[in-house]
C-alpha positions in Angstrom: 228.5 -9.9 171.5 228.6 -12.7 168.9 225.5 -13.0 166.8 224.4 -16.6 166.7 222.7 -18.2 163.7 219.0 -18.3 163.9 216.9 -21.5 164.3 213.8 -21.8 162.1 211.6 -20.8 165.0 213.7 -17.7 165.9 213.8 -16.7 162.2 210.0 -17.0 161.9 209.5 -15.0 165.1 211.9 -12.3 164.0 210.3 -12.1 160.6 206.8 -11.7 162.1 208.0 -9.2 164.7 210.2 -7.2 162.4 207.4 -7.1 159.7 204.9 -5.7 162.2 207.5 -3.2 163.6 208.4 -2.0 160.1 204.7 -1.6 159.2 204.2 0.6 162.3 207.3 2.7 161.6 206.5 3.1 157.9 203.0 4.3 158.8 204.4 6.7 161.4 206.8 8.3 159.0 204.2 8.6 156.2 205.3 5.9 153.7 203.7 2.5 153.0 205.1 -0.9 153.9 206.1 -1.3 150.2 208.9 1.1 151.0 210.5 -1.4 153.4 212.9 -4.3 153.0 214.6 -6.4 155.6 217.4 -8.9 155.9 217.4 -11.4 158.7 221.0 -12.4 158.3 223.3 -11.5 161.2 223.4 -8.7 161.8 219.7 -8.2 161.0 218.9 -5.0 159.1 216.0 -3.1 157.5 215.8 -0.3 154.9 212.9 2.1 154.6 212.8 4.5 151.6 211.6 7.9 152.6 209.8 10.5 150.4 211.6 13.8 149.8 215.1 15.1 150.2 217.0 17.1 152.7 217.5 20.8 152.0 221.1 20.5 153.0 221.6 17.6 150.6 219.6 18.5 147.5 219.3 15.9 144.8 219.8 12.9 147.1 217.1 10.4 148.1 216.7 9.7 151.7 216.1 6.5 153.7 216.0 5.1 157.2 218.2 2.1 157.9 217.9 -0.1 161.0 220.4 -2.7 162.2 220.6 -4.7 165.3 223.8 -3.1 166.4 223.1 0.6 165.9 219.3 1.0 165.7 217.9 3.6 163.3 220.0 5.9 161.1 218.9 8.6 158.7 220.8 8.2 155.4 221.2 9.7 152.0 221.9 8.0 148.7 225.2 8.7 147.0 225.4 9.8 143.4 227.6 6.9 142.5 225.5 4.1 143.8 228.0 3.3 146.6 227.0 2.8 150.3 224.5 5.1 151.9 225.9 8.1 153.8 224.7 8.3 157.4 223.5 11.7 158.4 222.3 10.9 161.9 221.7 8.1 164.4 218.7 8.0 166.6 220.4 6.2 169.5 218.9 5.6 172.9 217.3 2.2 172.3 217.4 -0.5 169.7 213.6 -0.7 169.1 212.2 2.8 169.8 208.5 3.5 169.4 207.4 4.5 165.9 206.5 7.9 167.1 210.0 8.4 168.4 211.3 7.4 164.9 208.9 9.9 163.3 210.2 12.7 165.6 213.8 11.7 164.7 212.9 12.0 160.9 211.3 15.4 161.5 214.3 16.7 163.5 216.8 15.6 160.8 214.6 17.1 158.1 214.5 20.4 160.1 218.2 20.9 160.2 219.4 24.0 158.5 223.0 23.0 158.0 225.2 20.0 157.4 226.7 18.3 160.4 229.8 16.1 160.7 229.4 12.4 160.2 228.1 10.9 163.4 229.6 8.0 165.4 227.4 4.9 165.5 226.0 4.0 168.9 226.4 0.4 170.1 222.8 -0.7 171.0 223.3 -4.4 170.4 221.5 -6.8 172.7 220.8 -10.5 173.0 218.6 -12.0 170.2 216.0 -13.2 172.7 215.5 -9.6 174.0 215.3 -8.3 170.4 212.7 -11.0 169.5 210.6 -10.1 172.6 210.6 -6.4 171.7 209.7 -7.0 168.1 206.9 -9.5 169.0 205.2 -6.8 171.0 204.5 -5.1 167.7 203.2 -8.3 166.2 200.8 -8.8 169.2 199.6 -5.2 168.8 199.0 -5.7 165.1 197.0 -8.9 165.8 194.8 -7.0 168.2 194.0 -4.4 165.5 193.2 -6.7 163.0 
């Protein structure tokens, strides 16, 4: 799949939808929206800083990373400031429910030993489908408030 550049309308809709989705996911995993950043360039991505470290990777900060090809991954920071190291991919769907992301975080944190680096799933979909999924979170947010 080739990622097409965004029109101004698509970019606005993605921004609104992704912001609402990140708000919901950050609340579900117990951090505030100030822990989130996003990049709407192709491929679109988001970063969510988590509190705490993994027992099997002491001294390394943790984060969730989302991108429109692989969905959510649980990552750890490196000591050298290089790219993040992926510990696990959620897989299954590109825009899972915030509660499913929360359970993913709990499962990774509950691991008692290190695991080999995972292979990334290919969850990419058409931008129109992604926008529709994300705008569902915006509509829910509008109803709440």
